[in-house]
C-alpha positions in Angstrom: -21.4 18.6 -11.2 -23.0 20.1 -8.2 -23.9 19.4 -4.8 -22.0 16.8 -2.5 -19.4 15.2 -5.0 -18.7 18.5 -6.5 -17.4 19.4 -3.0 -15.3 15.9 -2.5 -14.1 15.6 -6.1 -14.0 19.0 -7.4 -14.0 19.6 -11.1 -11.9 21.0 -14.2 -8.7 20.2 -15.7 -5.2 20.1 -14.7 -1.9 21.3 -16.2 -0.3 18.0 -14.9 1.9 20.0 -12.4 2.6 18.1 -9.1 1.8 21.2 -6.9 -1.8 20.9 -8.2 -1.8 17.2 -7.1 -0.6 18.1 -3.5 -3.0 21.1 -3.3 -5.8 18.7 -4.2 -4.7 16.1 -1.3 -4.6 19.1 1.1 -7.8 20.4 0.4 -9.5 16.9 0.6 -7.7 16.1 4.0 -8.4 19.4 5.6 -12.3 18.7 4.7 -12.0 15.1 5.7 -10.3 15.9 9.2 -12.6 18.7 9.9 -15.7 16.4 9.3 -14.5 13.5 11.0 -13.6 15.6 14.3 -10.0 13.7 14.7 -7.0 15.3 16.2 -4.7 14.9 13.3 -2.0 17.0 11.8 -0.7 16.0 8.2 2.1 16.8 5.8 1.8 16.1 2.2 5.0 15.9 -0.1 5.5 15.3 -3.5 7.5 12.2 -3.6 8.4 11.9 -7.2 6.9 12.1 -10.5 3.0 11.7 -10.0 3.5 10.5 -6.4 2.1 12.0 -3.2 3.0 11.1 0.4 1.1 11.8 3.2 2.1 11.3 7.0 -0.3 11.8 9.7 0.5 12.7 13.4 -1.5 13.8 16.4 -3.1 12.3 19.2 -5.5 10.0 17.1 -3.1 8.7 14.8 -3.3 5.3 16.7 -6.8 5.0 15.4 -5.5 5.1 11.9 -3.3 2.1 12.4 -5.9 -0.1 14.3 -7.3 -2.9 12.5 -4.2 -3.7 10.5 -4.2 -0.2 9.0 -7.6 -0.5 7.6 -8.2 3.2 8.2 -5.0 4.2 6.5 -6.0 2.1 3.4 -9.3 3.5 3.2 -8.0 7.1 3.4 -5.2 6.3 0.8 -7.9 4.8 -1.6 -10.3 7.7 -1.0 -7.2 10.1 -1.9 -6.5 8.1 -4.8 -10.2 8.0 -6.2 -10.3 11.8 -5.7 -7.2 12.3 -7.6 -8.4 10.0 -10.5 -11.3 12.0 -10.7 -9.5 15.4 -10.8 -6.8 14.3 -12.9 -8.3 11.5 -15.0 -5.7 11.7 -17.6 -2.7 10.7 -15.3 -1.7 7.9 -13.0 -1.1 9.3 -9.6 0.4 7.4 -6.8 -0.5 8.3 -3.2 0.9 6.6 0.0 -0.8 7.4 3.4 1.2 6.6 6.5 1.2 7.3 10.3 4.0 6.6 12.8 6.1 4.7 10.4 3.4 2.1 10.3 4.0 1.2 6.7 7.6 0.5 7.1 7.2 -1.5 10.2 4.5 -3.8 8.5 6.7 -4.1 5.6 9.9 -5.1 7.9 7.3 -7.6 9.5 6.4 -9.2 6.2 10.1 -9.3 5.2 10.7 -11.4 8.4 8.0 -14.0 7.5 9.5 -14.1 4.2 12.9 -14.9 5.6 11.4 -17.5 7.8 9.4 -19.0 4.8 12.7 -19.2 2.6 14.9 -20.8 5.8 12.1 -23.4 6.1 11.9 -24.1 2.3 15.8 -24.5 2.2 16.1 -26.5 5.2 13.6 -29.1 4.3 13.7 -28.7 0.4 9.8 -28.8 0.4 7.1 -26.2 -0.5 5.5 -24.3 2.2 2.4 -22.2 2.2 1.5 -19.2 4.2 -2.0 -17.8 4.9 -4.0 -15.7 2.7 -3.0 -12.0 2.7 -4.2 -9.1 0.6 -2.3 -8.1 -2.7 0.0 -5.2 -1.3 1.4 -7.6 1.5 1.8 -10.6 -0.9 3.7 -8.1 -3.1 6.3 -7.2 -0.2 6.9 -11.3 0.4 7.0 -11.7 -3.3 9.7 -9.0 -3.8 11.7 -9.8 -0.8 12.0 -13.7 -1.9 12.8 -12.7 -5.6 16.2 -11.6 -4.7 17.2 -15.4 -3.8 17.6 -17.4 -6.8 17.0 -20.7 -4.6 13.6 -20.1 -4.1 10.4 -19.0 -5.9 7.2 -17.8 -4.7 3.6 -17.5 -6.0 0.1 -16.5 -5.0 -2.4 -19.5 -4.8 -6.1 -19.2 -4.6 -9.2 -17.4 -5.9 -10.4 -13.8 -5.0 -8.6 -11.0 -3.4 -7.0 -12.7 -0.5 -4.4 -15.4 -1.6 -2.2 -17.9 0.1 1.4 -17.8 -0.9 3.2 -20.9 -1.8 7.2 -20.7 -1.5 9.0 -23.8 -3.0 12.7 -24.7 -3.7 14.1 -24.1 -7.2 14.9 -27.7 -8.7 18.6 -27.7 -9.9 19.3 -29.2 -13.5 21.0 -32.4 -12.0 17.8 -33.1 -10.1 15.8 -33.1 -13.2 18.1 -35.3 -15.0 
């Protein structure tokens, strides 16, 4: 492989050690930030087996979380693809964050899940929530899975689906 793609994706085999993953991520981010001209600093850390965490800071970090974090998601996907290409025999997880955006977003989604749960339990009826991307639906489903009184599922076609939250019917009600 030569040219543009070899500069982005590199080449060669890995020995599977985590520092190689981190090195590839750091090298890729360095080039990405230089080319973009953004005023950003980053830290890259090994966050477990085959998992890398990137945290951005700097004057332009607000640009990364605009538009519901789409730029963060794009950088995360880009890094994931680079790592998949470089270490194709391994499953590597990459998480990219800036200014605790991911944690705050998850907290807000958990608040939505709590409101949906309360509404279902109060009215004993199913409720629907707007269409969300898979990563956001997962947060809501995982939060609601801790309560045996309600269930949730994704409804619809395509990538963005609505969430249905409904009460669990007791055996006495079914008889």
